N, C-alpha and C positions, 0 to 999 in steps of 0.2 A: 504494500500500500504506500503510495507516494505521499511524502509530507508536504503540506501546503505552507509555504513560507509566509510569515506575517511580519512586516517590518514596522517598528514603532513610528517611524517618520510618516508613513502613510496614514496610520491611525490618528496620529497627532494632527495632521492636516485636515482630515475629515471631521474629527471630533471638535477640534479648535474652531473651525469655520462654523460648524453648527452651533456651538455655544455662543460665539460672538454674534451670530445672526439672531439667536433667541434673545440674548440680552438686549440687543438694539431694538428688537420688535416689542419686547415687554416694556422697556423704558419709554418707547415712543407711543405705543397704543394702550399700554396698561393691560387691558383684557384682550387676548387673542380671540378673534371671532370663532374659530373652530374649537376652542377649549371647552366651552359650555356644552356644545353638541356632543363632542367625543366623551366628555365626562358623563353625561346623561346616558349615552349608549352603553358605557361600561357599567354604570350603576344598575341599569335595567337587567343586566345579565348576572348581577351579584345576588344569588339566592343566599339564604341564611347559612347553608353548608359552605358555599364559596367564601362568604365573609369570614367564617370560622377558620377555614383553611388559610386565608390570606393573613389572618392574625398570626398564624404560625410562621408563614413565609416572611412576614414583616420583620421578624427577629433577625433574619439574615443580613439586615442593614443596620443592626444595632451593635455598638462597640462591645457589648457583653458577649456577643457571639463572634464578632470579628477578631477580638483580641486573642482568644484561644485558637481561632482560625489561623492567625499568623504563626502560632507555634506549630500547627500542623503543616503549614507551608514550609517552614524551616526544616521540618523532618523529611518532607517529600522531595524538596528541591535543593540539591547541594549548592546551586548557584545562589539561591536565596540565603542560605547560611553564610556563604562566603561574603555576600554583600548585604548582610542583615541591616546595616545602618541605612542603606538606601531604601529598602522596602519598608522598614519601620518609619523612616522619614515621610514616605508616601502616605502612610496611614495617619500620620500626625498632621501633615499638610492639608489633606483633603477636608477634614472638618473645619480647619482654620479658614481655608479659602471659601468654603461654603458659607460659614458664618459671616465673613466679611462681605461677601457678595449679596447675601440676604439684606444686610443693612445699607448696601449701596443701591440696590434695585428697589427695595421697600415695597414689594407687592404683597398684598394680603392673601391669605389662604381662602379657599372657597367658602368655608363656614367658620372662619376665625379671623380676627384682625391682626394676628401675629404674622410676621413675614414668612413667605413660603417659597420664594425663588432664589436659588435652586433647592430641590428636595435634598435634605441631609442624608436620609436613608439611601436614596438612589445614588448620591455622590459616593458615599462610603462603599456601597455594594459594587459599584462600577470600578472604583479604585482597586478594591481587593481582588475582585474576579478578573479585572483587567490585568492585574499583575500575574494572576494564574495563567491567563491567555499567553502572555509573553514567556513566562518561565516554562510553560509546557513544551516549548520548542526543544528542550533537552530530553524529552521522553521519546519513546519509540513512536513511530507514526500512528499506530492504533491508539495508544494511550494518549497521545497528543490530541488527536481528534476528539476522543471521549472527554478529555479535560476541558477542551474549548467549547464543546457542545454544552457541558454542564455549566461552564462559566456564563455563557450567553443566556442560557435558560434562567439562571439565578438572577442575573441583572434584570431581565425582562419581568420575572415574577415579582421581584421586590418593587419594581416600578409600578406594576399593576396593583400590588397590595396598597401602595400609598394612595392610589386613586379610589380603589374599592373601599378603603377605610375612611374615605372622605377627608383626608389630611391635605391633599394637594390637587392642583390643576394638572392636567396631563403635560402642559408645557413646563411646569415645575419639575416634573419627573424627567422629561427629555433633557432639560437643562442640567439636572444633576447627573444623569448618565453621561452626557457629553463632557461635563467637567471632570468627572471621575475617570473616564477613559483617557482624556487628554493628559491628566496628571500621571496616570499609569504609563502612558506612552512616553512621557518625558523621563520617567524613571527607567523605562526600558531602553531609551536612547543612551542615558548615562551608563546603565549597566553594560550595554554593548561596547562602550568605549573604554571600559576599565580593562587593564591588561590582565591576561590570564595568569594565575599563580605560577611562579617559576618551578621547573622540575629539576631535581638534582641529577647530576651526571653520575651514573653508577658504574661506569666502565672501570674495569680492573686495571 
């Protein structure tokens, strides 16, 4: 099975462009016309069972789950252990950036006056699982594909959970995903430029 190469530079270009466009649109228009219609469509599909399931999924964007998730990442990926400072910095930078941007944009949530853009859970989930997407390149092709499918699925599910639980507009979620992926891509670029550890010459 052939490995699909995924370069952080391309992800950064797409995610960064999307995020800048969303910020500009939200600041200019305030309410995005499609937001209300998309939110209502998602909420109509949210049966009580779906809501309960989304409450569980929602935890995947919480630091109480992501913190031990980082420990698992360090166990699974040798590159993550070698550059622990970089991936740890990513997970610290993501909430700081999200908090700062919330206060810059100052857009209220759909059912609350507190600031909602970008979604913090979506930002954190996209940063963490975005890191997994890049680190998975060191796995076998089959495991790499499985890890990336899981990562994308988790990012999407956490984003949906934030809408289903009435915490955010869809554009808040998209903004958080774009921000988290952009930050993960920056970390991936830095990681790719770090020199590999030197190996000892064991010739007799």
